[in-house]
N, C-alpha and C positions, 0 to 999 in steps of 0.2 A: 367685426372690422368693415369698414366702408369700402374697401378696395380689395382686389384679389391678392392673396399672399404672395410675396416675392420669395421665390426659392433662393436659397444660398448660392446656388451655382449660376442663377440668372444674371447676377451683377457682373460676373467675370467671363462666362462662356456664351458664346453666340448661339449655340444649338443645345436643345434638351437632350437628355441621356437617351441613347438608342435603346430600343426594346431588348436587344440582346444584351447590352450593358446592364439593364435592370434585371433581366432574367438570370444571367450567370455571375454577376459580380455583386449587385446591390442587394438582391433578395436573400442569397445565401448568408451574406454578411449580417443582414437585419435579423434573419432567423437565429443566427448564433447569438447576436447581442440580446435578442429578446429573452433568452434563457437567463440573462443576468438582469432581468427586470427590476428585482429588488435592490440590487447593488447600484444601478443607475440612479434609482430614486434616493438611495441613501447618500450618495455623493452629492446630488443636486441640493438635497435638504441641508447637509452639513456645510456645504460651501455657502449657501444662501444665509444660514444662521451666522456664519463667520463674517460675511460681508456686512451684515446689519450691525453686529457687535463691534466691528472695526469702523463704523461710521462711513463705509465706502458707498452703501446704498441706504436710502431713507427707511425708517421702520415701516412706514405705510407701504412702500414698494416691497419690502421683504415680506410683510404680512400677506399681501395679495398673492406673491408668488408661493409662499409656503402653504396657503389655504388651497391653491390649486394642486400643488404637489401632493398634499395629503389626499385629495380626492382621487388623483391618479394612483397613489400608493395603495388605496383601498380596493382598487380594480383588480380583477383576475388578469394575469398577464395575457391570457389568450383573448380577453375582451378588449384589450387596448389596440385600436386600429393603427395600421402602419401603411404608409404610401411610399413605395421605393423611390419615387421621383424626388422625395424630399431629402434623401440621404440617410446618414447614420441615425442610430437610435437617440443620440443626443438631440439631433435636429427634429426627430419625431416628437420628443417631449416638448421642445421649444415651440413646435408648431401648435401643439395642443394649448400651451400657455397663451400664445399669440391669439388663438381663436376665442379665448375667454377674457383675457385682461389686456390684450393689445401688445404689439411688439415693443412699444415704448416703455412699458412696464415689464413684460416678460423677458425682453431682451437684455434686461440688466442683470439677469442671473449669471450670464456668461462673463460678467466683468472679472478680470484678473485671472482668467484660465484659458487654456487651449483644449481643443479636442484631444491633443496629445497627452496632456497630464490627466485630463478627466478620464479618457479611455484606459490609460494605464492604471488609474486608481480603481476603476470599476473591475478590470481584470484581476488585479491583486486581491480586492475584496472577494470576489467570486471564488477565486482559486484558494484563498485562505479558508473560506467557509467549506469548500468541498474537500479540502485536505482534512479538516476536522471530521467531516462525515466518513471519509475513508479510514481515518485512524479509529473512529468509533467501531466501525466494521472489524477492523484489525483486532481490537481489544475483545470484541465478542468472539471472534475466531480463536483467539488465544485461550479463551475460556473453554470452548468446545474441545480444543486439543488437550488442555490440561486435565479436564474431566475424564477423558478417555484414558490419558496417561495414569491417572490415579486408579482407575478401575483395573488397569492392566500392569500395576506396579510389580507383579509376581509372575506375569504370563511369559513363559520362556518360548523362545522361537530360535531358528537359526539366524545367524548374522552372516552377511554376505560381503565378500570383496571379489572383484572380477566376475560377479554373478555366480560365484561358487561359495558353498558353505565354508565359512572361516572359523567361527567360534559360536558357541551358545550366546544367545542375546535375550533381552527382556523387551517386550513390545512397548511397555511404558517408558522405558529408557529411551527407545528409538523416538517416540513422540516427544519426549522432553528435550531432545536435541532441536526439534523444530520450535519449542517454546523459546529456547535461547536464540535461535535465528530470527524469530518473529519479534522478539524484544529488540534486538539489534536493528531490525528494519524500522521499528517504532521509533527508536532514537534517531535514525537517519531522517525520518520524516519530521521529527521536532526540529532538528537542525535546519532542514530545508524550509520549514514553516517560518523560522525566525528570519530568514532572508526574503521570504515572500511577504511577510507581514510588516512591510515598511511603506510609508506613505509618500507617493510622488506628487500629490496634489499641491499646486502652488509652484512647481518647477516650470510651469507653463510650457512653452514651445521648445525652448532650448537654454535660454540664459536667464530666466527669472522674469520679474516685472517690476515696474515702478509703483504699482499699487501696494498699499501697506497691508499685505496679507498676514494672517496669523496662521502659519502652517502648523504650529504646535496644537492649536485649538482644533483644527480638523483632524490632526492625528488622534487626538483624545477622543473626539466625538465619534470617530469611525472605528475605534478599537485597535488602532495600529500600535505596534510596539516601539516604533521610532520613525525617523524621516529617512527618505532618500536624500542625502545631504547635497550632492552635487547636481545642480539643475540639468547639466548635460545628460545625466543618467536617469532622468525622469521616465523615459519610455524604455530604458534598458530592460531587457528581459532574460538575461542569463540566469536569473534566479530559477527560471523554469527548467533549466538543465539540472540544477540541484534537485529539484522536486522530481523530475523525470528519473534521475538516477535512483533516488530512494524508492520510487514506485516500482522501477524495474527490478530492485532487489526483492520487493514483496512478491512480484510475480515469479521470481526465481525460486523463492521459498515454496510458493504454491505449486509450481511445475514439479519440483523435486519430490515433494510429498505425494502429489497426484500420480506421478510416474511410478513410484514404488508401490503405491496401493493398486495401480493398474496392473502391474506385473504380478503382484501377490494374489490378485483376484482371479488369475487364470486358473484353468482346471489343473494345470501341471503343478502349481504352487498350492492353490486353495487355502491360503492362510487367512485371507479376509474376503469380504463380500459386501457389495454396496446394497443398501435397501432397495427394494423393487421400485420405490418412488423416485429414485434417482437413476434408473436404468431404462433402457429401450430394448426392442426386440428386432429380429430380422424378418425381412419380407420373404425369405426363401428357406432359412434354417430354423425350423420350429423349436429347436432346443436352446437357442441363443438367448442370453440375458447379457445385454451389452452395457457396460458401465459408462453411459453416455455423459453423465455429469463430469466424471473425471477426464473424459476426452475433451469436453468443452473447455475445462480449465487449462488443460495442456495445449489446446489449440490457441486459446486466448494469449497464453504466455509467449507464443512464438514471436509475434511482432514486437514484444516489449524489448527484445534485445537491440532493436534499432531505434528505440525512442530517443536516446541521447544523441545518437549519431545524426538522426534526422534533424533534431533541433539545432545542433551545432552546425551542421551543413547549412541550414537555412540562415542562421544568424551570421555566419561568416561571410555568406554571399553578399551581405549588405554593407560590410565595412562599418563605419560609425556615422554614416550620412542618413539617408532615408531609411528609416527603420520600419516601414509599414508592414514588411513581411513578418515581423515579430508577433503579429496577431494570429499567426498560424495556430490551429486549434489542437495541436498534438497533445498539449497538457490537459486540455479539457477532456479529450478522448481517452487519455490514459487514466485519468481520475475515474471516469465512468467505468472503465474496464476493470480496474483494480477493486473498486467498491462492489461491483456485480459479482466478480469471481470470489471474493471474500465471503459474500453472503451465500452464494451457491455452496462453496466448500464448507461453510458452517453447517448447513443442512446435511451434507455428506457425513461429516464427522459425528454429528449428534445421532446419526441412525446407523453408523457403521457396524457391520456384523464381523466379529472377530472369532475365528474358529480355533479355540484354544487347544482342543484335543489334537487337531491336525498339526498345529504348531508343535506340540510336545512329541507326537509321533514322528515328525520329521527329524527330530534329534535322536530318536531311539536307535537308529541304524546309521547315524552320522559319525564321522570321524572329526567332527568339529571341536572335540575336547582334546585333541592331540597335543596341542601346545601346553595343556595343563599336565599331561603325562610327562612331557619333556621337562617342565619345571620341577615336578616331583623327583624325577631321576637326577637332576642337577643338585637338589637339596640332599638327596639320600646318598648319592655316590660321589659327589664332588667333582664330576666331569665338567668340562666347558659346555656352554650351551651349543656351540657349534657341533661338537662331538655328538651331543645328545640329539641334536636336530637330525643328524645322519641316521642315528639308531631308530628314532620314531618314524622317520620317513620310510625306512625299510620295513618297519613293522606294518605300516599302512599298506605298503606295496604287496608285501607277502600276504596279508590278511584279504586284501581285494582279490588276488590271484586265487586264493582258496575259497573264495565267497564266504568269508567269516565276518561276522558282525562284531562291533566293538565290545558288546557285553559278553562275547565268548572268548576274549583274549585272556591268556594266562601268562604267568611270569616266565615260564619256559619258552614261550613264543617270543617274548622280549629278549630273552638270552640269545635265542637263535639269531635275531636281527642284530643284536649287539656284536656277536661273534663275527657276523658277516661284514660288519662295518668297522668296528674299532678293535676287534680282535680279542675281546674278553666278555665273559658273561657278567650280569649284574646282580642276579640272585634276589629279585624282587618277588614278594609273595603275590599270589593271585588276588587276595583281598586288597592290597595296596594298588595293584594295577587297576582293578575294577573301581575302586573309589576315585582314582585319578581320572577315569573316563566318565564318571557320572555327571550328566549335565547340571543336575541341581546343586551338587557339590561345587561344580565349576562356578555357578553363579554365586553361591553363598560365600565362596572364599575370595571374591574380588573385593579388595579393601581400599584401593587408592582413590583419592578424590575424583569424583566424576564417574566412577565405574559403575557397573551394573549390580553390585552387591546390594542387598536390601537396605542397609543403613544409608548408603550413598544415594539410592533412588529416593528414599524419604527426604534426604537433605536436598536433592535436586528438585523435588516437588515443592518444598518449602521455598527454595530460592526462586523457582518459577512463579510462585504465588506472590512473593515480595516484588518481583519485577512487574507483574501484571497490576499490582495495586499501585506502583509508582507510575505506571503508564496511565492508569485510570485517574489518578490525582492530577496529573499534568492536564489531561483532557478536561476534567471538571474545572480546574483553575482558569483554563483558557475560555471555556464556555461562560464561566461566571464573569470574567473580565469583559466579554463582548456583550453580555446582558447589561452589565453596568454602564457600559459606553452607550448602548441603545437607550437605556433609561435617561441618561444625561442629555442625549440628543433630543429625546421626546420632551424633556423638561425645557430645554432651551427653545424648542419650537413653540411650546405652549406659552412661554413668557412673551414671545414676540407676537404670536397670533392673538393672544387674550389680553394684551396690554391696551388699556383704554387709549383711543385716539387723542 
């Protein structure tokens, strides 16, 4: 260029940006936008292709622009120079074009668009792509959980309510409950993805444009599923609340699993143990092995409860006018957090040590099978469950007072409790009483759908596998659609760039 470049702000503002403005406003925004380097280039390329195809700009102009955009696209993002005085990343790319092909040529790329719809498109592209990354991690974590569930499909452990032993449980069944929750979370993410993956390009600033844009063409080239139909909604970002809600559910899943494993890894429980590679030590207590990976996951889950509230509060503060605050990075940060914690937890689950003997021993002296004894009495003697509940509760009270373990209980002791509560003996044999209190028999006799019985656990394993496969297919189809769109965009660029003058 024969003269110094005119900055966008120079034509309207009488003073250049203050140093503080550049430091605290422009540079942080630019650093955030630079993370979306590939998406910025994709939008510029697709828009330019469409302008040429619609005869809005001449083929030679489009060719010159696309050639330079290809050069930039081949750069590493960190190698692309930025100057905070020039403004947003859109203007940084424009400046690069102006320095090589001139403003009269490079400036035509911005025909028929605003920084509003261009920026909104970049953000949706980036967040769509990042959501797929997160969902890929979620699917991998689902596999790790399911593999452990299959390994421990017959591993008995105490089940807890109110942090007290309630009934015998199966560790694999416990993990399969998280398979179901994670699949639900995956489905929520697909629903949010459908609202994120809409094309705002061509809505321009607020009301559309007089240029004959083909919005469906850019939708197709960028791999969007559809349009943002109303131009007023081009920059609307409430879709981010959907995404944040789905992501916060994932963090709730991770938090609950991490919390249980954290508690069960204490010396008092001793049911599970994290591999040393996911633990830390104490600076003062030599015996300590701290499950720091689980603590990291739980700590990261804390702020997730406020993600939706933060976004809604920010958006509602703007009304429907100036929506600049909708660029707040809460969604980008949430995506990073969820992806990282899924990856970390996958490692924890793949190496988790399960103390099966300790789990079984915890049931040996447990009264967790008391509800089964109650069911047996109801069947054998025809009393109401409420009457039998009184009897068995007294059996437990009397046994604890006498320091008697469940495997020592006899029929006569049950009769004693029955006489004290309902006024008559039951006459149960010792063998029947002992069989009713056996943890393995308890597990094997659970037959209802979704229960801990062996056949039901096998069914749940198969069901979880089918859900994971469905989730994987969804991901593969979306990835394939985006690859096809990229291939078509590359082909359209080649047709313009390589077409004889």
